[in-house]
C-alpha positions in Angstrom: 19.5 -30.4 48.6 18.4 -27.8 51.1 15.3 -25.7 51.0 16.4 -22.9 50.3 18.5 -24.7 46.8 14.7 -26.3 46.0 13.1 -22.6 46.0 15.9 -21.4 44.3 15.5 -24.1 41.3 11.5 -23.5 41.2 12.4 -20.2 41.2 14.9 -20.1 38.4 12.4 -22.8 36.3 10.0 -20.0 36.5 11.9 -17.3 35.3 13.3 -19.3 32.8 8.8 -20.5 31.2 8.4 -16.9 31.8 11.0 -15.7 29.6 11.1 -18.8 26.9 7.2 -17.3 26.7 8.0 -13.5 26.2 10.4 -14.8 23.0 7.8 -16.4 21.5 5.5 -13.8 22.0 8.2 -11.2 20.4 8.5 -14.0 17.2 4.8 -14.1 17.2 4.2 -10.5 17.5 6.9 -9.9 15.1 5.5 -12.2 11.7 1.6 -10.8 12.6 3.2 -7.2 12.9 3.4 -6.2 8.6 0.1 -7.4 8.3 -1.6 -5.8 11.5 0.5 -2.7 10.1 -1.1 -3.1 6.7 -4.7 -3.1 8.3 -4.5 -0.3 10.1 -3.0 1.7 7.1 -5.9 0.6 5.0 -8.5 1.0 7.8 -6.5 4.6 8.7 -5.6 5.9 5.3 -2.3 6.6 7.7 1.0 6.7 5.4 -0.7 7.9 2.2 -2.3 4.4 2.2 -5.5 4.6 -0.4 -9.4 3.8 0.7 -11.3 1.4 -1.4 -14.3 1.9 -2.8 -17.4 0.6 -5.3 -18.5 4.1 -6.7 -17.8 7.2 -6.9 -20.4 9.5 -5.9 -20.0 12.3 -8.5 -18.7 15.6 -8.6 -20.0 18.5 -6.7 -20.4 22.3 -7.5 -17.6 24.1 -6.5 -15.5 21.6 -5.7 -11.8 22.4 -5.6 -9.7 21.1 -8.9 -6.7 18.5 -7.9 -4.0 17.5 -10.0 -3.3 13.8 -9.7 0.3 12.4 -11.2 1.5 9.6 -11.3 5.2 7.7 -10.2 6.4 4.7 -10.6 9.1 2.2 -9.5 10.9 -1.3 -10.4 13.0 -2.9 -8.1 16.1 -3.9 -9.4 15.9 -7.3 -9.1 12.6 -7.4 -11.4 13.4 -7.1 -14.9 10.4 -4.9 -16.0 9.9 -1.7 -17.1 7.3 -0.1 -15.1 5.6 3.3 -16.2 2.6 5.2 -15.6 0.7 8.1 -17.1 3.2 11.0 -18.5 0.7 13.7 -17.8 -1.4 14.5 -14.6 -4.6 14.2 -14.9 -7.0 17.2 -13.4 -9.2 16.0 -11.2 -12.3 17.1 -9.4 -13.8 15.6 -5.9 -16.5 12.9 -6.1 -15.7 12.1 -10.2 -14.3 8.6 -11.5 -11.2 8.9 -13.3 -9.7 5.9 -15.3 -5.8 6.2 -16.0 -3.6 2.8 -17.1 0.1 1.8 -16.0 1.7 -0.4 -18.3 4.9 -3.0 -17.6 7.0 -4.9 -19.7 9.2 -7.8 -19.0 12.6 -7.0 -20.2 13.9 -10.6 -19.3 14.5 -14.0 -21.0 12.2 -15.8 -19.1 8.9 -15.4 -17.2 8.3 -13.4 -14.3 6.4 -12.5 -11.7 5.7 -9.6 -9.6 3.6 -7.6 -7.3 2.8 -4.2 -6.3 2.8 -1.9 -3.3 1.2 1.9 -3.4 0.6 4.9 -1.8 0.0 8.5 -2.1 1.3 12.1 -1.3 1.3 14.0 0.7 0.2 11.5 2.7 -2.7 13.2 4.8 -4.3 12.9 1.0 -4.6 8.9 1.6 -7.8 8.7 3.8 -9.4 10.5 0.9 -8.2 8.7 -2.5 -11.2 6.1 -2.8 -9.5 3.5 -5.7 -12.6 1.2 -7.1 -10.1 -0.6 -9.2 -6.0 -1.9 -9.1 -3.9 -4.2 -10.2 -2.2 -3.9 -6.6 -1.6 -6.6 -4.1 -2.4 -9.0 -7.1 0.9 -10.9 -8.3 1.0 -9.9 -12.4 2.9 -12.8 -14.5 4.6 -11.6 -17.7 5.9 -14.1 -20.6 9.0 -12.5 -21.7 9.2 -9.3 -23.8 5.2 -9.2 -22.3 3.8 -5.8 -21.9 0.3 -5.3 -20.8 -1.9 -2.6 -19.9 -2.8 -2.2 -15.9 -5.8 0.0 -15.5 -6.2 1.7 -12.3 -10.2 3.5 -11.0 -10.3 5.8 -8.7 -12.1 8.8 -7.2 -11.2 12.1 -5.0 -13.2 12.0 -2.1 -15.4 14.9 -1.6 -15.0 15.5 1.7 -11.5 16.7 1.2 -13.3 19.8 0.7 -14.1 20.2 4.0 -11.8 19.0 5.5 -9.6 22.0 6.9 -6.2 19.9 6.5 -6.5 19.3 2.9 -8.2 22.0 1.3 -4.9 23.5 0.1 -3.7 20.4 -1.5 -3.5 21.4 -4.8 -1.9 17.9 -5.8 -1.7 14.3 -5.2 0.8 11.8 -6.0 0.2 8.5 -6.6 2.8 6.0 -6.6 3.5 1.9 -7.6 6.8 -0.1 -7.1 6.9 -3.4 -8.2 8.8 -5.8 -6.7 9.8 -9.4 -7.6 7.8 -12.5 -6.6 9.7 -15.7 -5.4 8.4 -18.4 -6.8 
């Protein structure tokens, strides 16, 4: 075998190892992208992701009243009826509010679901603070069982100081339930 053939074979082997490493890195990144994106959204409020808090600071004088509406959706593969409060709630920033969503298993076997959430407009996400929520927790309902699921939240008073959010009169909190495969 000539020296050129050995050098070419060696370069081809290095190229193949490099390509295989790139493929493995891309597959690893694909698996890590969902949790990394979720972490990014939770930290920044991007995409209407709400923030988590321990306690509401209390309302302040002169705060702009906001109307909060509630949406509830269920994916077709989950045989649940899921609903939120029918009437919007008037919220003063800093004021702690508790509302309840309701879920009923319409199927004839136990089923488990988990939910995701967001707020719109998206720019309100960093100011929508949840204290207690059923989101991201698996909920198992027996056939015909109905449960009430509380959500405790407040709107950060800093929403009134941000020139990009002062004009927001209405915020919508949306949840979507998905079936969990056992």
